[in-house]
C-alpha positions as CSV (number, residue, x, y, z in Angstrom):
1,M,-171.3,95.6,129.5
2,K,-172.8,92.5,130.7
3,K,-174.4,92.3,134.1
4,I,-173.2,89.2,136.0
5,A,-174.8,88.0,139.1
6,I,-172.7,85.8,141.6
7,I,-174.8,83.9,144.1
8,G,-172.5,82.8,146.9
9,G,-169.6,84.2,148.4
10,G,-167.4,82.0,149.7
11,I,-163.9,81.0,148.6
12,I,-165.2,80.2,144.8
13,G,-167.4,83.0,144.3
14,L,-165.2,85.9,145.9
15,T,-162.2,84.5,143.8
16,L,-164.4,84.3,140.8
17,A,-165.3,88.2,141.3
18,N,-161.8,89.0,141.5
19,Y,-160.8,87.3,138.5
20,L,-163.6,88.6,136.3
21,D,-162.5,91.2,134.0
22,S,-164.3,94.4,135.3
23,T,-163.9,96.2,131.8
24,K,-166.4,93.4,130.5
25,F,-168.6,92.6,133.3
26,E,-171.0,94.8,135.9
27,I,-170.5,92.2,138.9
28,T,-172.6,91.8,141.7
29,L,-172.1,89.1,144.5
30,F,-175.1,88.2,146.9
31,D,-174.3,86.3,150.1
32,E,-175.9,86.7,153.5
33,G,-172.9,85.1,155.2
34,I,-174.9,82.4,157.3
35,G,-173.3,78.8,157.7
36,Q,-170.8,79.7,155.2
37,A,-167.9,76.8,155.1
38,T,-165.0,79.0,154.4
39,G,-165.7,81.7,156.7
40,A,-165.8,78.9,159.4
41,S,-162.5,77.1,158.3
42,A,-158.9,77.3,158.3
43,G,-157.1,74.7,156.8
44,I,-154.2,72.4,155.3
45,I,-153.0,73.3,151.7
46,S,-150.9,70.0,151.2
47,P,-152.9,67.4,149.0
48,W,-150.1,65.5,147.8
49,L,-150.2,62.7,150.1
50,S,-154.0,61.9,150.1
51,K,-154.5,58.3,149.3
52,R,-157.9,58.8,147.6
53,R,-158.6,56.8,144.7
54,N,-160.1,59.5,142.6
55,K,-157.6,60.5,140.2
56,K,-159.6,63.4,138.8
57,W,-159.9,64.7,142.1
58,Y,-156.1,64.6,142.7
59,Q,-155.6,66.2,139.7
60,L,-157.7,69.1,140.6
61,A,-156.3,69.5,144.1
62,K,-152.7,69.2,142.9
63,D,-153.3,71.8,140.4
64,G,-155.2,73.8,143.0
65,A,-152.1,73.6,145.5
66,A,-149.8,74.8,142.4
67,F,-152.3,77.7,141.9
68,F,-151.4,79.3,145.2
69,P,-148.4,81.5,144.1
70,K,-150.4,83.1,141.5
71,L,-153.4,83.6,143.7
72,I,-150.8,85.4,146.6
73,Q,-149.4,87.7,144.2
74,D,-152.8,88.6,142.2
75,L,-154.8,89.0,145.2
76,K,-151.8,90.3,147.6
77,L,-152.0,87.8,150.5
78,D,-149.9,88.1,153.2
79,E,-148.8,85.6,155.9
80,T,-151.6,86.2,158.4
81,I,-153.8,84.7,155.6
82,Y,-151.5,82.4,153.8
83,S,-148.2,80.9,155.1
84,A,-145.9,78.3,153.4
85,C,-145.3,76.7,156.6
86,G,-144.5,72.9,155.6
87,T,-146.7,69.9,157.0
88,L,-145.9,67.2,159.5
89,L,-147.9,64.0,159.2
90,L,-147.8,61.5,162.1
91,R,-148.5,57.8,161.6
92,E,-147.1,54.5,162.6
93,Q,-143.3,54.2,161.2
94,T,-144.7,51.8,158.2
95,G,-147.2,54.3,157.4
96,L,-144.6,57.1,157.2
97,L,-142.3,54.7,155.0
98,S,-145.2,54.5,152.5
99,L,-146.3,58.1,152.5
100,A,-142.5,59.1,151.9
101,E,-142.6,56.9,148.9
102,L,-145.5,58.2,147.6
103,A,-144.4,61.8,148.3
104,E,-141.4,60.9,146.1
105,T,-143.3,59.7,143.5
106,R,-146.0,62.5,143.0
107,K,-142.8,65.1,143.4
108,K,-142.2,64.1,139.6
109,E,-145.4,65.9,138.7
110,A,-145.9,68.4,141.4
111,P,-142.5,70.0,142.4
112,E,-144.2,72.4,144.6
113,I,-144.7,69.5,147.2
114,G,-140.7,70.9,148.2
115,D,-138.4,68.9,150.2
116,I,-139.3,65.4,151.6
117,Q,-137.8,64.4,155.1
118,L,-138.5,61.4,157.4
119,L,-138.1,62.8,160.7
120,S,-136.6,61.2,164.1
121,A,-138.9,61.4,167.2
122,E,-136.7,64.5,168.4
123,Q,-136.8,66.2,165.2
124,T,-140.4,66.3,165.0
125,Q,-140.4,68.1,168.5
126,V,-137.9,70.5,167.3
127,Y,-140.2,71.5,164.3
128,L,-143.3,71.6,166.3
129,P,-142.6,71.8,170.1
130,L,-146.3,71.2,171.1
131,L,-145.8,67.6,170.1
132,K,-144.2,64.9,172.1
133,P,-141.2,63.1,170.3
134,A,-142.7,60.9,167.8
135,P,-141.5,59.9,164.1
136,A,-142.9,62.0,161.3
137,L,-142.8,62.9,157.7
138,Y,-142.2,66.5,157.0
139,V,-142.9,68.2,153.4
140,S,-141.7,71.8,152.9
141,G,-144.3,72.7,150.4
142,G,-147.3,72.4,152.5
143,G,-149.1,75.8,153.6
144,R,-152.0,76.8,155.7
145,L,-155.1,79.4,154.9
146,D,-157.2,81.2,157.2
147,G,-160.6,81.1,155.4
148,R,-162.3,84.0,157.3
149,A,-159.4,86.2,156.7
150,Y,-159.1,85.1,153.1
151,L,-163.0,86.2,152.5
152,A,-162.6,89.3,154.3
153,H,-159.5,90.1,152.1
154,A,-160.9,88.8,149.0
155,T,-164.1,91.1,149.7
156,K,-162.1,94.3,149.9
157,Q,-160.0,93.7,146.7
158,A,-163.3,93.0,144.7
159,E,-164.7,95.9,146.3
160,A,-161.8,97.9,145.2
161,H,-162.2,97.0,141.4
162,G,-165.8,97.6,141.1
163,V,-167.7,94.6,142.4
164,T,-170.9,95.2,144.4
165,I,-171.4,92.9,147.4
166,I,-175.2,92.8,148.4
167,R,-175.1,90.9,152.2
168,E,-178.5,89.3,151.7
169,K,-180.0,85.9,150.5
170,A,-180.9,85.7,146.9
171,I,-183.2,83.6,144.7
172,I,-183.0,83.1,140.9
173,Q,-185.7,82.9,138.3
174,S,-185.3,82.5,134.6
175,G,-186.9,85.4,132.6
176,D,-187.7,85.9,128.8
177,T,-184.3,87.6,127.9
178,H,-182.5,87.9,131.5
179,W,-181.8,86.3,134.6
180,Q,-184.1,87.6,137.5
181,V,-181.8,87.9,141.0
182,Q,-184.2,88.9,143.9
183,S,-183.2,89.5,147.4
184,A,-184.8,91.4,150.4
185,T,-184.0,94.6,149.2
186,Q,-182.6,94.1,145.7
187,H,-183.8,93.2,142.2
188,L,-181.3,92.6,139.6
189,E,-181.8,91.5,135.7
190,A,-178.5,89.8,134.7
191,D,-177.2,88.3,131.5
192,L,-175.1,85.6,133.5
193,I,-175.1,83.8,136.7
194,A,-172.8,82.0,138.8
195,V,-174.3,79.7,141.6
196,T,-171.5,78.9,143.9
197,A,-173.7,78.8,147.3
198,G,-171.9,75.6,148.7
199,P,-175.1,73.4,149.8
200,F,-177.6,76.1,149.1
201,V,-176.7,75.4,145.3
202,K,-179.7,72.6,145.9
203,P,-182.5,74.7,146.8
204,L,-181.5,77.5,144.7
205,L,-181.3,75.1,141.4
206,E,-184.5,73.3,142.4
207,K,-186.5,76.7,141.9
208,L,-184.8,76.3,137.9
209,A,-186.0,72.7,137.9
210,Y,-182.6,70.9,138.5
211,Q,-182.4,68.1,140.9
212,V,-178.9,68.3,142.5
213,D,-176.9,65.6,144.2
214,I,-175.6,67.6,147.2
215,R,-176.0,67.0,151.3
216,P,-175.0,69.6,154.0
217,Q,-172.4,68.5,156.4
218,K,-172.1,70.1,159.8
219,G,-168.0,71.1,160.8
220,Q,-166.8,72.8,163.8
221,L,-163.3,74.1,164.5
222,L,-161.6,75.1,167.6
223,A,-159.4,77.9,168.0
224,F,-157.3,78.4,171.2
225,D,-155.0,81.4,172.5
226,T,-151.9,80.1,173.9
227,P,-148.6,81.7,175.1
228,F,-146.5,80.7,172.1
229,K,-145.8,83.8,170.5
230,E,-143.3,81.7,167.9
231,S,-146.5,79.9,166.5
232,H,-146.5,81.4,163.1
233,H,-142.9,79.8,162.6
234,W,-144.6,76.1,163.3
235,P,-145.7,73.9,160.5
236,V,-149.2,72.3,160.4
237,A,-149.6,68.8,161.7
238,M,-151.9,66.1,160.0
239,L,-152.6,63.6,163.2
240,D,-153.3,60.2,162.8
241,G,-157.4,60.6,163.4
242,E,-160.1,63.2,163.3
243,A,-158.3,66.3,164.3
244,D,-155.3,68.1,162.6
245,L,-153.0,70.9,164.6
246,I,-153.0,74.2,162.8
247,P,-150.6,77.0,164.3
248,F,-151.4,80.5,163.2
249,M,-149.8,84.1,164.5
250,N,-149.5,85.0,167.8
251,G,-150.1,81.9,170.0
252,K,-153.3,80.9,168.0
253,I,-153.9,77.3,167.7
254,L,-156.6,75.8,165.7
255,L,-157.9,72.0,166.1
256,G,-160.2,70.5,163.3
257,A,-162.7,69.8,162.0
258,T,-165.5,67.5,162.9
259,H,-167.2,65.9,160.1
260,E,-171.1,65.6,161.1
261,N,-173.2,64.2,158.7
262,D,-176.3,64.4,160.9
263,G,-175.9,67.9,162.0
264,G,-176.9,69.2,158.5
265,W,-177.8,72.9,158.7
266,D,-177.7,73.4,162.5
267,L,-174.7,75.7,163.5
268,T,-175.0,75.3,167.2
269,P,-171.5,74.6,168.7
270,T,-171.3,71.5,171.0
271,K,-169.2,70.0,173.8
272,E,-169.1,66.7,171.8
273,A,-167.1,68.7,169.4
274,F,-164.8,69.9,171.9
275,T,-164.4,66.7,173.6
276,Q,-163.6,64.8,170.2
277,L,-161.3,67.3,168.9
278,V,-159.4,67.8,171.9
279,S,-159.2,63.9,173.0
280,G,-157.8,63.2,169.4
281,T,-154.6,65.5,170.1
282,H,-154.0,63.9,173.6
283,H,-151.7,61.2,172.3
284,F,-149.9,63.4,170.4
285,L,-149.0,66.5,172.7
286,E,-146.3,66.8,175.0
287,N,-148.6,68.2,177.4
288,P,-152.1,66.3,177.0
289,E,-153.9,68.8,178.9
290,L,-152.7,71.7,176.8
291,F,-156.4,72.1,175.7
292,S,-158.6,70.6,177.9
293,K,-159.1,73.4,180.5
294,Q,-159.0,76.3,178.0
295,T,-162.5,77.7,176.5
296,P,-162.0,77.9,172.7
297,N,-163.6,80.2,170.1
298,Y,-165.9,77.9,167.7
299,F,-165.9,78.3,164.4
300,V,-169.0,76.2,162.7
301,G,-170.1,76.0,159.1
302,T,-172.1,73.8,156.6
303,R,-169.9,71.8,153.9
304,A,-171.5,70.7,150.6
305,Y,-170.8,66.8,149.6
306,T,-171.9,64.8,146.8
307,S,-172.6,61.5,146.8
308,D,-169.1,60.4,145.5
309,F,-167.3,63.1,147.6
310,A,-166.0,64.8,144.6
311,P,-166.8,68.4,143.2
312,F,-168.7,69.6,140.2
313,F,-168.2,73.1,138.3
314,G,-168.9,74.5,135.1
315,P,-171.8,75.5,132.8
316,L,-175.2,74.3,133.1
317,E,-176.5,76.4,130.3
318,E,-174.4,78.9,128.3
319,T,-174.9,81.8,130.5
320,L,-175.6,79.6,133.6
321,V,-172.6,78.2,135.7
322,V,-172.3,76.5,139.0
323,A,-169.8,75.1,141.4
324,S,-170.3,73.1,144.7
325,G,-169.5,69.6,146.6
326,L,-165.8,70.8,147.7
327,G,-166.1,68.9,151.1
328,S,-163.1,69.3,153.2
329,S,-160.8,70.4,150.7
330,G,-162.4,73.4,149.8
331,L,-159.4,75.8,150.7
332,T,-157.5,73.8,148.5
333,T,-159.6,73.4,145.3
334,G,-161.9,76.6,145.7
335,P,-159.6,79.2,144.8
336,Y,-158.5,77.4,141.4
337,I,-162.2,76.6,140.8
338,G,-163.1,80.3,140.9
339,Y,-160.1,81.0,138.6
340,L,-161.4,78.4,136.2
341,L,-164.8,80.0,136.1
342,A,-163.6,83.4,135.7
343,N,-161.6,82.2,132.6
344,Y,-164.9,80.4,131.1
345,F,-166.7,84.2,131.4
346,N,-163.6,86.0,130.4
347,E,-162.6,84.0,127.4
348,T,-165.3,81.5,126.9
349,T,-162.9,78.5,127.4
350,W,-163.8,75.2,129.3
351,Q,-161.9,71.9,129.5
352,T,-161.8,70.1,132.8
353,E,-162.7,66.7,131.8
354,H,-159.3,65.7,133.6
355,Y,-160.6,67.3,136.9
356,Q,-164.5,66.3,137.3
357,K,-167.1,64.0,136.1
358,P,-169.5,65.1,133.6
359,I,-171.6,67.9,135.7
360,D,-174.7,65.7,134.5
361,T,-173.5,63.1,137.1
362,Y,-174.7,65.5,139.7
363,I,-177.0,67.8,138.3
364,K,-180.2,66.7,136.4
365,K,-183.2,68.9,134.7
366,T,-186.3,67.7,135.9
367,C,-188.4,69.2,133.2
């Protein structure tokens, strides 16, 4: 049985661990859990109305969203983790019309988008009572994912089928016949390595003489406890601006998230994030002061971005795979990338040219 080490226990690494064939591999996952983007995130799974020009990214995100029914079944996710709650998009009227046309066009290849409706101002408030009356576009196939809850559940699932979880930082060195993985208390000789550690991929691979196009970006998310116990019935709302509004169970409402290029590795919650995100909702709320006088819980993490804002993933060497650069769409694309990497190890198949540029666009050998 071959030994495989996964460095990074975010959404890619834990999904990979769950889909690897445990009859073929002895699986060990290393993650210290500091600054992890997935653990500090909750997000909207609704990529179909993005106007990003990168067609490869859209194909990946579209197929990532279509993968969720399988993921839900395979990992036994309940509605506290993922819910197909629908998505509201609030824009100016002309913008809504063009988005509706785009949605109808994309539905031909992505039927999972579901029903598409242009809502009147009054209908919007019925769908999400926190909002003041305003026209919106509704797509029924959109969903919400709690990143922290997903990781906790996926960890239990992985451990149940034999994955060893080491909650420590690890480094990698190449050996004569095996990869050497070292943490504070563990030393492992591995036949195969998967490096899925977000922005930490850069320093990890630099030790193996690779130069990586990755930069860290700080993201802050605010979680409020409100009295609206019916909130689990509400759709998520993509507001016109920085903040999205994400209702969860039992009145938990999330606002997020910031995109702080200068924040880097800093995990300190800031008043500036509160001001930015809360003020970004004022124009849309029936009660503009709903969040202003509350003290939220902060979730702070570090995303990984490439220069062209596109992810990369796949084999660098036959026994070494890597994945990073998910940016702010990691909850949509991350599980599917983990599944694809598992297929590479399980079946040694790899065809992802329609999803990404060649991996040497982002990673180059320095010697």
